[in-house]
C-alpha positions in Angstrom: -4.8 -7.0 -11.9 -2.6 -4.0 -12.5 -2.0 -1.4 -9.9 -1.1 2.2 -10.8 2.5 3.1 -9.9 1.4 5.4 -7.0 -0.7 2.6 -5.5 2.2 0.1 -5.8 4.6 2.6 -4.3 2.3 3.3 -1.4 2.0 -0.4 -0.5 5.8 -0.8 -0.7 6.5 2.2 1.5 4.0 1.2 4.1 5.3 -2.4 4.2 8.8 -1.1 4.7 7.8 1.2 7.5 5.9 -1.7 9.2 9.0 -4.0 8.8 11.3 -1.7 10.7 12.0 -4.0 13.6 12.9 -1.5 16.3 9.9 0.7 15.3 12.3 3.7 15.1 11.4 6.3 12.4 12.7 5.4 8.9 14.1 8.4 7.1 12.9 9.3 3.7 16.3 8.7 2.2 16.5 5.1 3.7 12.9 4.4 2.7 13.5 5.6 -0.8 16.5 3.3 -1.2 14.8 0.3 0.4 11.7 0.6 -1.8 13.4 1.9 -5.0 11.0 4.8 -5.0 12.3 8.2 -6.2 12.6 10.4 -3.1 10.4 13.3 -4.5 7.6 10.7 -5.4 8.0 9.1 -2.0 7.6 12.4 -0.2 4.2 13.0 -1.8 3.0 9.6 -0.9 4.2 9.8 2.7 2.6 13.3 3.1 -0.7 11.7 2.2 -0.1 8.9 4.8 0.7 11.4 7.5 -2.4 13.5 6.6 -4.5 10.3 6.8 -3.1 9.4 10.2 -1.4 6.2 9.2 2.1 7.3 9.9 3.8 10.0 12.0 6.6 12.1 10.7 9.5 13.5 12.8 11.9 16.0 11.4 15.6 16.3 12.1 18.3 13.9 13.1 16.8 10.5 14.0 13.5 11.6 12.3 11.5 9.9 9.6 8.3 7.9 9.4 6.8 5.4 11.7 3.4 3.8 12.0 0.8 5.8 13.8 -1.5 2.8 14.3 -1.0 -0.8 15.1 -0.1 -2.7 11.9 -3.2 -4.9 12.3 -5.3 -1.7 12.0 -4.0 -0.7 8.6 -5.6 -2.6 5.7 -4.2 -2.5 2.2 -7.5 -1.0 1.1 -7.0 1.9 3.4 -3.5 2.5 2.0 -4.8 2.3 -1.6 -7.7 4.6 -1.0 -5.4 7.3 0.5 -3.5 7.5 -2.8 -6.9 7.6 -4.6 -7.0 4.0 -5.9 -10.5 2.7 -5.7 -11.7 -0.7 -6.5 -14.6 -0.1 -8.9 -17.1 -2.9 -8.5 -18.9 -2.0 -11.7 -15.9 -1.2 -13.9 -16.1 -3.2 -17.1 -12.9 -4.7 -18.5 -14.4 -4.3 -22.0 -15.0 -0.6 -21.4 -18.8 -0.9 -21.6 -20.8 1.7 -19.9 -23.3 -0.9 -18.6 -21.9 -4.3 -17.5 -23.5 -6.4 -14.8 -24.8 -9.9 -14.3 -28.0 -9.1 -16.2 -26.1 -7.5 -19.1 -22.6 -9.0 -19.0 -19.7 -8.3 -21.3 -17.9 -11.4 -22.6 -15.4 -11.3 -19.7 -17.8 -10.2 -17.0 -18.0 -13.4 -15.0 -14.3 -14.2 -14.9 -13.3 -10.6 -14.4 -15.8 -10.3 -11.5 -14.1 -13.2 -9.8 -10.7 -11.5 -10.0 -12.2 -8.2 -8.8 -13.9 -9.9 -5.9 -10.7 -11.7 -4.9 -8.7 -8.5 -5.1 -11.3 -6.6 -3.0 -11.3 -9.3 -0.4 -7.5 -9.2 -0.3 -7.4 -5.4 0.0 -10.1 -5.3 2.8 -8.8 -8.2 4.8 -5.0 -8.1 4.6 -3.2 -5.7 6.9 0.4 -4.6 7.5 0.4 -7.2 10.3 0.4 -10.0 7.7 3.4 -8.4 6.1 5.2 -8.5 9.5 4.1 -12.0 10.2 5.2 -13.4 6.9 8.5 -11.4 6.7 10.5 -14.5 7.5 9.3 -16.1 4.3 10.8 -13.4 2.0 14.3 -12.0 1.6 15.0 -9.2 4.0 14.8 -5.6 2.8 17.7 -4.8 4.9 16.3 -1.5 6.2 19.4 -0.1 7.8 19.7 2.1 10.8 20.2 5.7 9.9 23.6 6.6 8.6 
């Protein structure tokens, strides 16, 4: 399954904000470096997250982004939908207009399994899982503000 760049960037950014241990705001500059997302692109994504009520934004010294909801209340699906990525249940990998169990394309059954698994992941995984499993991956080293 391939995610568009904006969707991938949105997941990265939200994971980094969630992983800020002291829950102080993360500046756009620090977030950009930690996620390897160009600052201008990150700004557009984070404005959408603010508008959707997933993060708050504070300006000025000590400002930045922090979660507006508890991490267990923010699913990956919600993050993806905010940046206009929708899991299309009827999308055909072959590009057929009509593809369903009654009129399947050659990849319908196996592709459906992948889509169903992805949809389950997006709906059921939250930023809380990112926090809980953070000891299993290398630290992002999100520094305190300079």
